[in-house]
C-alpha positions as semicolon CSV with decimal commas, in nm:
position;residue;x (nm);y (nm);z (nm)
1;M;-14,916;18,547;5,244
2;I;-14,837;18,908;5,098
3;E;-14,843;18,922;4,715
4;K;-14,479;19,070;4,622
5;R;-14,528;19,070;4,233
6;T;-14,574;19,403;4,071
7;A;-14,780;19,216;3,736
8;Q;-15,051;18,959;3,718
9;R;-14,943;18,611;3,680
10;Y;-15,134;18,389;3,396
11;R;-15,090;17,993;3,499
12;V;-14,982;17,830;3,122
13;F;-14,873;17,480;3,048
14;K;-14,645;17,546;2,763
15;G;-14,331;17,339;2,650
16;G;-14,005;17,545;2,678
17;T;-13,668;17,583;2,614
18;I;-13,397;17,726;2,794
19;A;-13,147;17,806;2,557
20;F;-12,703;17,914;2,673
21;E;-12,406;17,874;2,524
22;N;-12,509;17,655;2,253
23;S;-12,735;17,431;2,426
24;G;-13,103;17,379;2,518
25;I;-13,286;17,225;2,833
26;A;-13,668;17,151;2,790
27;C;-13,859;17,293;3,055
28;T;-14,209;17,303;3,092
29;V;-14,369;17,704;3,166
30;R;-14,633;17,681;3,455
31;N;-14,730;18,073;3,463
32;M;-14,628;18,400;3,347
33;S;-14,640;18,764;3,379
34;A;-14,557;19,054;3,183
35;G;-14,196;19,085;3,402
36;G;-14,166;18,677;3,427
37;A;-14,211;18,356;3,474
38;A;-14,225;18,046;3,671
39;I;-14,139;17,650;3,472
40;D;-14,039;17,288;3,577
41;L;-13,730;17,164;3,477
42;D;-13,721;16,723;3,489
43;G;-13,425;16,705;3,703
44;P;-13,144;16,892;3,888
45;V;-12,987;17,152;3,671
46;T;-12,736;17,436;3,696
47;L;-12,834;17,731;3,529
48;P;-12,568;18,031;3,403
49;Q;-12,710;18,372;3,541
50;S;-12,829;18,472;3,208
51;F;-13,041;18,226;2,993
52;T;-13,276;18,228;2,717
53;L;-13,649;18,116;2,754
54;A;-13,801;18,014;2,440
55;I;-14,151;17,923;2,360
56;T;-14,172;17,831;1,993
57;R;-14,512;17,754;1,933
58;D;-14,576;18,137;2,035
59;N;-14,296;18,271;1,867
60;F;-14,192;18,357;2,215
61;E;-13,799;18,445;2,339
62;R;-13,710;18,643;2,635
63;N;-13,332;18,707;2,834
64;C;-13,386;18,548;3,194
65;R;-13,222;18,561;3,504
66;T;-13,302;18,323;3,814
67;V;-13,485;18,511;4,077
68;W;-13,575;18,201;4,327
69;R;-13,566;17,776;4,296
70;S;-13,742;17,501;4,493
71;D;-13,669;17,158;4,370
72;R;-13,751;17,175;4,029
73;R;-13,953;17,513;4,024
74;V;-13,763;17,836;3,955
75;G;-13,866;18,152;3,908
76;L;-13,740;18,389;3,623
77;A;-13,695;18,758;3,580
78;F;-13,723;18,866;3,243
79;V;-13,430;19,145;3,175
80;E;-13,403;19,362;2,854
């Protein structure tokens, strides 16, 4: 398979929250890079076009958009 990512991804296993419209959905962050992340969700969830990914223990917060989706895993791109 040809690697299309511009930045190296690093495997992680961290609890995160997807926040939008005054609500939050728990997720597990599985890998991260400077430009995005892959997360796992507990079940089927309809996500808005843009939202915030927060990892409280790392004081990390980024605006995101969905790039791809496969079952419960979602690929995110960080946006400014």
